[in-house]
C-alpha positions as CSV (number, residue, x, y, z in Angstrom):
1,M,-35.1,3.4,12.7
2,S,-36.3,0.0,11.6
3,W,-33.3,-2.2,11.0
4,S,-35.2,-4.7,8.9
5,K,-36.5,-1.9,6.6
6,A,-33.0,-0.4,6.4
7,L,-31.4,-3.8,5.5
8,I,-34.1,-4.8,3.0
9,S,-34.1,-1.4,1.3
10,G,-30.3,-1.3,1.3
11,V,-30.0,-4.7,-0.3
12,A,-32.7,-3.9,-2.9
13,G,-31.0,-0.6,-3.7
14,G,-27.7,-2.4,-4.0
15,V,-29.1,-5.0,-6.3
16,A,-30.6,-2.2,-8.4
17,L,-27.2,-0.5,-8.4
18,A,-25.5,-3.8,-9.4
19,L,-27.9,-4.4,-12.3
20,Y,-27.6,-0.8,-13.5
21,N,-23.8,-0.9,-13.3
22,A,-23.7,-4.2,-15.1
23,L,-25.8,-2.8,-17.9
24,M,-23.9,0.5,-18.2
25,H,-20.3,-0.5,-17.4
26,G,-20.5,-4.1,-18.5
27,F,-22.4,-3.8,-21.8
28,I,-22.8,-0.2,-23.0
29,M,-19.4,1.1,-22.0
30,M,-17.4,-2.1,-22.5
31,N,-16.1,-1.1,-25.9
32,A,-14.9,2.3,-24.7
33,Y,-13.2,0.7,-21.6
34,S,-11.4,-2.0,-23.7
35,K,-9.5,0.8,-25.5
36,V,-8.0,2.1,-22.3
37,A,-4.9,0.4,-20.9
38,H,-5.9,1.3,-17.3
39,F,-8.8,-1.2,-17.2
40,R,-8.4,-4.8,-16.3
41,A,-10.3,-7.4,-18.3
42,D,-9.5,-10.3,-15.9
43,A,-11.3,-9.0,-12.8
44,P,-14.1,-11.4,-11.6
45,P,-17.4,-9.7,-12.5
46,A,-19.1,-11.1,-9.4
47,W,-17.0,-8.7,-7.2
48,F,-18.6,-5.7,-8.9
49,A,-22.0,-7.0,-7.9
50,V,-21.0,-7.9,-4.4
51,L,-19.5,-4.4,-3.9
52,A,-22.5,-2.6,-5.3
53,I,-24.8,-4.6,-2.9
54,L,-22.5,-3.7,0.0
55,F,-22.5,0.0,-1.0
56,G,-26.3,-0.2,-1.3
57,L,-26.5,-1.8,2.1
58,A,-24.4,1.0,3.7
59,A,-26.5,3.6,1.8
60,G,-29.8,1.9,3.0
61,I,-28.6,2.2,6.7
62,F,-27.6,5.8,6.2
63,F,-30.9,6.5,4.5
64,A,-32.8,5.0,7.4
65,K,-30.7,6.9,9.9
66,S,-31.5,10.2,8.1
67,R,-35.0,9.2,7.1
68,A,-36.7,12.3,8.7
69,S,-34.7,14.5,6.3
70,W,-36.2,13.0,3.1
71,S,-39.7,12.9,1.6
72,A,-41.6,9.7,1.7
73,G,-41.3,7.1,-1.1
74,P,-39.2,7.0,-4.2
75,K,-39.1,10.8,-4.4
76,G,-37.3,11.1,-1.1
77,G,-35.0,8.2,-2.0
78,M,-34.1,9.9,-5.3
79,A,-33.2,13.1,-3.4
80,F,-31.0,11.0,-1.0
81,G,-29.5,9.2,-4.0
82,M,-28.8,12.5,-5.8
83,W,-26.6,13.6,-2.9
84,L,-24.8,10.3,-2.7
85,G,-24.5,10.6,-6.5
86,V,-22.8,13.9,-6.2
87,I,-20.2,12.3,-3.9
88,A,-19.8,9.4,-6.3
89,F,-19.5,11.7,-9.3
90,L,-16.7,13.7,-7.6
91,A,-14.9,10.5,-6.6
92,A,-15.2,9.0,-10.1
93,F,-14.3,12.3,-11.7
94,Y,-11.2,13.1,-9.6
95,L,-9.3,9.8,-9.6
96,P,-9.0,9.3,-13.4
97,L,-7.7,12.8,-13.9
98,T,-4.7,11.9,-11.8
99,Q,-3.7,9.1,-14.2
100,K,-1.6,9.7,-17.3
101,D,-3.3,9.2,-20.6
102,F,-6.8,8.6,-19.2
103,P,-9.4,9.9,-21.7
104,Y,-11.1,13.0,-20.3
105,Y,-14.5,12.2,-21.9
106,L,-14.5,8.8,-20.1
107,T,-14.1,10.6,-16.8
108,W,-17.3,12.5,-17.5
109,C,-19.1,9.3,-18.6
110,M,-18.1,7.3,-15.5
111,G,-19.1,10.2,-13.2
112,A,-22.5,10.6,-14.9
113,I,-23.1,6.8,-14.8
114,D,-22.3,6.7,-11.1
115,F,-24.5,9.7,-10.4
116,I,-27.5,8.2,-12.2
117,G,-26.9,4.8,-10.5
118,W,-27.2,6.3,-7.1
119,V,-30.4,8.2,-8.0
120,V,-31.9,4.9,-9.2
121,S,-30.6,3.0,-6.1
122,G,-32.1,5.8,-3.9
123,A,-35.5,5.6,-5.6
124,V,-35.6,1.8,-4.9
125,A,-34.6,2.3,-1.3
126,G,-37.1,5.0,-0.8
127,A,-39.9,2.9,-2.3
128,L,-39.2,0.2,0.2
129,N,-38.5,2.4,3.3
130,K,-41.3,4.9,3.4
131,G,-40.9,5.8,7.0
């Protein structure tokens, strides 16, 4: 495993995830979120980007450690991201269902957004860490 490739691909995948999340959650879904009392509007947006990059960094290291299990390039990264996306989908899907008056459709939206975000992040990581 090349630590430099793992770190670079992880940070790049995290940045892609942060940009994707900012677009989807921060702009496209903002109106839907503003109608739900469970969401805070006062949280500093920079923390979302920092966390996405840290998640991407962890995923990049995990991708590099399991590199032999995935195809080369973006295709292998997308497959890796798909499996991370399944975990993210289930996590995003379960928690809102435990909260009273949380809109069911929004649970599906958040899970799907997280799933797609990890596939995108994996494709970027795979493009940068080909082997």
